[in-house]
TORMINU-925484 format. One line per 4 residues: their letters; for each residue x, y, z of N, C-alpha, C. Coordinates in steps of 0.05 Angstrom, whole numbers, m for minus. Atoms other than C-alpha are relative to their C-alpha. Layout:
N
A) X:Y:Z:X:Y:Z:X:Y:Z | ...
This chain:
195
MQHS) 24:17:1:m624:m909:4445:m4:m15:26 | 1:16:m24:m607:m952:4505:m10:17:24 | 8:m17:m22:m613:m894:4553:m28:10:m3 | 27:m10:3:m677:m867:4522:m20:m21:6
LHYT) 18:21:m8:m711:m935:4530:m1:m3:30 | m1:2:m29:m687:m939:4601:m17:22:14 | 14:m23:m12:m714:m870:4618:m30:m2:m8 | 27:3:7:m778:m885:4579:m14:m20:19
AIVA) 12:19:m18:m791:m946:4623:m5:13:28 | 3:m13:m26:m779:m906:4687:m23:21:m1 | 20:m21:3:m822:m848:4662:m28:m13:m3 | 26:13:4:m878:m895:4639:m11:m10:26
AALG) 9:9:m27:m881:m927:4708:m8:23:18 | 6:m23:m17:m879:m861:4744:m25:14:m9 | 24:m13:10:m932:m829:4699:m24:m17:6 | 22:18:m6:m976:m890:4708:m9:3:29
FAAC) 6:m4:m28:m972:m883:4783:m12:28:5 | 10:m27:m4:m982:m808:4780:m28:3:m10 | 27:m2:11:m1044:m816:4737:m20:m12:20 | 17:13:m19:m1073:m860:4792:0:13:28
AAPG) m5:m9:m28:m1050:m820:4852:m10:28:5 | 4:m27:m11:m1073:m762:4893:21:2:22 | m21:m2:m20:m1020:m734:4940:m8:m13:26 | 4:13:m26:m1014:m777:5002:m18:m25:0
DAFD) 16:24:m1:m1059:m834:4979:16:m25:m5 | m14:25:1:m1042:m908:4974:13:m5:m28 | m11:4:27:m1026:m901:4899:21:21:m6 | m21:m20:4:m976:m844:4908:26:m14:m6
PPAA) m24:14:7:m911:m865:4874:21:0:22 | m20:1:m20:m856:m888:4920:24:18:m7 | m23:m17:5:m797:m841:4928:24:m17:m8 | m23:17:5:m750:m901:4920:4:m5:m30
MSSD) m4:5:29:m762:m906:4844:21:19:m10 | m23:m16:8:m697:m882:4815:13:m11:m25 | m14:10:23:m660:m885:4750:27:m11:8 | m26:12:m9:m598:m903:4792:m2:m30:1
RAAA) 4:29:m3:m628:m973:4801:8:m16:m24 | m6:14:24:m616:m992:4729:21:14:m16 | m22:m14:13:m550:m960:4713:10:m17:m23 | m10:13:24:m511:m979:4651:12:m28:8
PSAH) m9:27:m5:m495:m1053:4647:31:m2:m2 | m29:5:2:m424:m1079:4658:4:m19:m23 | m7:17:22:m388:m1123:4608:m13:m28:3 | 10:27:m5:m417:m1186:4640:m29:1:11
SVQV) 28:m3:m9:m490:m1165:4648:m18:6:m24 | 19:m6:21:m553:m1155:4608:m19:21:11 | 19:m20:m8:m600:m1096:4610:m27:m6:m13 | 27:5:11:m675:m1109:4602:m17:23:8
TGGG) 17:m23:m4:m722:m1051:4594:m26:m3:m16 | 25:0:14:m794:m1041:4574:m20:19:11 | 22:m18:m9:m855:m997:4578:m21:0:m22 | 22:m2:19:m924:m994:4546:m25:m12:12
TTTF) 26:12:m7:m992:m1027:4547:m2:m28:m12 | 3:28:9:m1013:m1099:4538:m29:m8:m2 | 26:13:0:m1072:m1144:4523:4:m29:7 | 0:28:m5:m1087:m1212:4551:m13:m15:m23
GADL) 13:12:23:m1125:m1225:4486:m25:m15:7 | 24:15:m9:m1184:m1251:4526:m14:16:22 | 15:m11:m23:m1238:m1231:4576:4:m18:24 | m6:18:m22:m1207:m1262:4638:m19:2:24
DGDG) 18:m3:m23:m1259:m1235:4687:m29:m2:m7 | 27:5:8:m1322:m1248:4647:m18:25:m1 | 17:m24:1:m1345:m1175:4643:m5:10:m28 | 4:m8:28:m1345:m1171:4567:22:16:m12
DVDG) m23:m16:10:m1280:m1131:4561:24:m18:m3 | m26:13:3:m1214:m1156:4534:19:15:19 | m15:m12:m22:m1167:m1144:4593:29:5:m9 | m28:m7:5:m1097:m1114:4593:11:16:23
SHFG) m13:m15:m21:m1048:m1073:4634:19:20:m11 | m21:m18:6:m996:m1018:4634:25:m9:15 | m24:9:m13:m924:m1032:4652:24:17:m6 | m26:m13:4:m854:m1003:4659:21:m14:17
FAAV) m21:12:m16:m789:m1035:4680:27:6:m13 | m27:m2:9:m714:m1028:4675:17:m15:21 | m17:15:m18:m663:m1076:4704:26:m8:m13 | m26:10:9:m591:m1096:4698:4:m27:15
IASD) m4:27:m11:m578:m1171:4709:28:m9:m5 | m28:9:2:m508:m1195:4723:1:m30:m7 | m3:28:8:m481:m1262:4698:m4:m19:23 | 5:18:m23:m487:m1290:4769:m30:0:8
GSAH) 29:m1:m6:m563:m1275:4769:m8:22:18 | 7:m23:m16:m560:m1216:4815:m10:23:m18 | 11:m21:16:m598:m1155:4791:m8:24:16 | 11:m24:m13:m620:m1084:4806:m17:14:m21
GDFT) 19:m15:18:m677:m1044:4776:m27:3:13 | 27:m4:m10:m751:m1030:4783:m20:m12:m20 | 22:11:16:m816:m1062:4758:m26:12:10 | 27:m9:m6:m886:m1034:4755:m19:m12:m20
CLMA) 22:9:17:m949:m1066:4727:m25:11:13 | 24:m11:m12:m1016:m1032:4737:m23:1:m19 | 24:m7:14:m1087:m1023:4716:m5:29:8 | m2:m29:m7:m1087:m947:4712:m26:15:1
GNAN) 25:m14:m4:m1161:m932:4718:m15:5:m26 | 14:m5:25:m1178:m927:4644:m15:m25:m10 | 15:25:6:m1205:m999:4641:0:m16:26 | m1:16:m24:m1222:m1051:4693:10:m28:m6
FLGL) m10:28:1:m1193:m1119:4707:m8:m13:26 | 10:13:m24:m1226:m1167:4755:m17:18:17 | 16:m19:m14:m1273:m1111:4772:16:23:13 | m17:m21:m12:m1214:m1067:4794:6:21:m21
RLMA) m8:m21:18:m1202:m1000:4762:29:10:7 | m27:m8:m7:m1138:m986:4801:14:m24:15 | m15:21:m12:m1087:m1040:4818:29:4:m9 | m28:m4:7:m1011:m1037:4820:17:m21:14
VQGP) m21:18:m11:m953:m1086:4830:26:15:m6 | m24:m16:4:m889:m1046:4841:22:m8:20 | m22:6:m18:m821:m1064:4869:27:m2:m14 | m26:3:11:m747:m1072:4860:5:m27:m12
VTSG) m10:25:12:m717:m1125:4814:25:m8:15 | m23:8:m16:m667:m1166:4855:15:m23:m12 | m14:22:13:m649:m1226:4811:m13:m5:m27 | 11:5:27:m658:m1251:4740:17:m21:m14
APDG) m14:19:18:m638:m1300:4686:22:15:m15 | m22:m13:14:m571:m1283:4654:m7:8:m29 | 8:m8:27:m606:m1280:4586:m20:23:0 | 18:m22:m2:m653:m1226:4611:m30:m6:m4
RSFR) 28:7:7:m717:m1264:4594:m18:m5:24 | 16:0:m24:m740:m1268:4666:14:14:23 | m11:m13:m24:m730:m1230:4731:m20:m1:22 | 18:2:m23:m758:m1228:4801:8:21:20
GTAT) m5:m19:m21:m763:m1184:4862:m22:m3:21 | 21:0:m21:m809:m1166:4920:m15:26:m3 | 17:m23:7:m867:m1119:4908:m19:9:22 | 24:m10:m15:m919:m1077:4942:m23:m2:m20
VKVL) 23:3:16:m987:m1095:4914:m22:18:11 | 21:m19:m9:m1040:m1040:4918:m25:m5:m16 | 26:6:12:m1113:m1053:4904:m21:19:11 | 22:m17:m8:m1171:m1004:4905:m27:m14:m7
NGFG) 26:12:3:m1242:m1032:4914:0:m30:m2 | m2:29:2:m1218:m1104:4914:m14:m14:23 | 12:12:m24:m1246:m1117:4984:m22:18:11 | 22:m17:m8:m1304:m1068:4985:2:27:m13
PGVQ) 0:m26:13:m1324:m1001:4954:17:20:17 | m16:m20:m13:m1272:m948:4970:22:m11:17 | m20:12:m17:m1227:m997:5007:27:m2:m15 | m26:3:11:m1153:m989:4992:15:m21:16
SIFR) m15:22:m13:m1113:m1052:5007:28:0:m10 | m28:0:7:m1038:m1055:5009:13:m25:12 | m14:25:m8:m998:m1120:5011:30:5:m5 | m28:m6:2:m923:m1112:5024:17:m26:m1
DIPF) m19:22:0:m863:m1157:5011:m11:m25:m14 | 11:22:15:m898:m1200:4959:19:m7:m23 | m18:7:21:m850:m1239:4915:m14:m1:m27 | 11:1:27:m861:m1234:4840:22:m10:m19
VVAV) m17:9:22:m832:m1265:4776:m12:11:m26 | 9:m10:26:m836:m1234:4706:16:m14:m21 | m13:11:24:m821:m1270:4641:m6:18:m24 | 4:m19:22:m811:m1227:4579:11:m12:m26
TPGG) m10:5:27:m801:m1235:4504:4:28:m13 | m5:m26:11:m768:m1175:4470:m15:5:m26 | 12:m8:25:m799:m1136:4413:m19:23:4 | 19:m22:m1:m853:m1085:4397:m29:m11:1
PGVA) 28:8:m1:m929:m1087:4392:m5:m25:m17 | 7:25:14:m957:m1155:4373:21:m22:1 | m22:20:m1:m890:m1190:4384:9:m4:29 | m10:2:m28:m865:m1174:4455:m21:m11:18
TLQL) 19:11:m20:m897:m1210:4514:11:5:28 | m6:m3:m28:m898:m1203:4589:m18:m18:16 | 17:17:m16:m923:m1253:4640:9:3:30 | m4:m6:m28:m929:m1235:4714:m11:m22:17
TVLG) 10:18:m20:m935:m1285:4771:7:12:27 | m3:m10:m27:m946:m1261:4842:0:m25:18 | m5:26:m14:m920:m1315:4890:m12:1:29 | 9:5:m28:m955:m1341:4953:m26:14:7
VFDG) 25:m14:m6:m1020:m1300:4948:m19:m2:m23 | 22:m3:20:m1086:m1294:4910:m4:m25:m17 | 4:24:15:m1086:m1367:4887:m29:m5:m5 | 28:7:7:m1150:m1384:4850:m18:24:m4
VPGD) 16:m24:5:m1174:m1312:4845:m5:2:m30 | 5:m2:29:m1208:m1298:4777:24:13:m14 | m23:m9:15:m1154:m1288:4725:25:m17:4 | m22:19:m5:m1107:m1341:4755:m2:m23:m19
VAPG) 1:21:21:m1090:m1388:4698:12:m26:10 | m11:25:m11:m1057:m1440:4744:m9:m3:29 | 9:2:m28:m1102:m1446:4806:10:m26:14 | m8:23:m15:m1079:m1493:4861:29:m2:6
NNNY) m29:1:m6:m1005:m1476:4863:10:21:20 | m5:m20:m20:m1009:m1422:4917:10:26:m11 | m9:m25:12:m991:m1367:4867:m22:12:m17 | 18:m13:19:m1028:m1317:4824:14:2:m27
DLAK) m13:1:26:m1007:m1334:4753:m18:13:m21 | 15:m13:22:m1032:m1284:4702:7:m12:m27 | m5:9:28:m1038:m1303:4629:22:17:m12 | m20:m15:15:m984:m1282:4581:m14:24:m14
ETLT) 11:m25:12:m996:m1210:4557:17:7:m24 | m14:m8:25:m978:m1185:4487:m1:31:m1 | m1:m29:2:m956:m1113:4477:m18:10:m22 | 16:m15:19:m1005:m1066:4443:14:27:m7
TGQI) m16:m23:4:m960:m1005:4451:26:m3:15 | m25:0:m14:m888:m995:4472:21:m19:m11 | m23:16:8:m826:m1038:4470:12:m15:24 | m17:14:m20:m786:m1090:4509:26:m6:m14
TIQ) m27:6:12:m711:m1095:4496:17:m15:20 | m20:15:m15:m657:m1141:4521:27:6:m14 | m26:m7:13:m585:m1116:4509:22:m11:18
């Protein structure tokens, strides 16, 4: 079960990218995504995995739609807070958020809380049409923090904060702190586990 959830998270993230990507474009999945990143936990570590879709439970951008995202992650967090793994959150083109149909935050997990309820890393943020029709924008080395609550649909939650950029952009629930703080998302499909 532990391995199948791990691989489900990796596959969910990879399939989400593949659904958005044409070969060679800015949304083509990185070759660095690897199941090696989230190998089996040691005796003094915790493994946190998840994959699925979410809802913010509200229309954050005022377009009349209830917003949400797709996500996949797998990470092993040691008792000293060091971690390894991968995280992906995206709007995969089947709905819009903030007027964007394609957006992705993807990067390695490098540290986390020993209880597995939060982790952080540095991401590449990819946005299509955010700065003009047909414009692909890529922001590299953007720190992120994710807080999670384990469980299934209607119970599990995920909250993403992108640090140092996009402060005050629509959807930011804490403008003025130099970060882009998204609202807490509740799972509609999938699972988040902490073991």
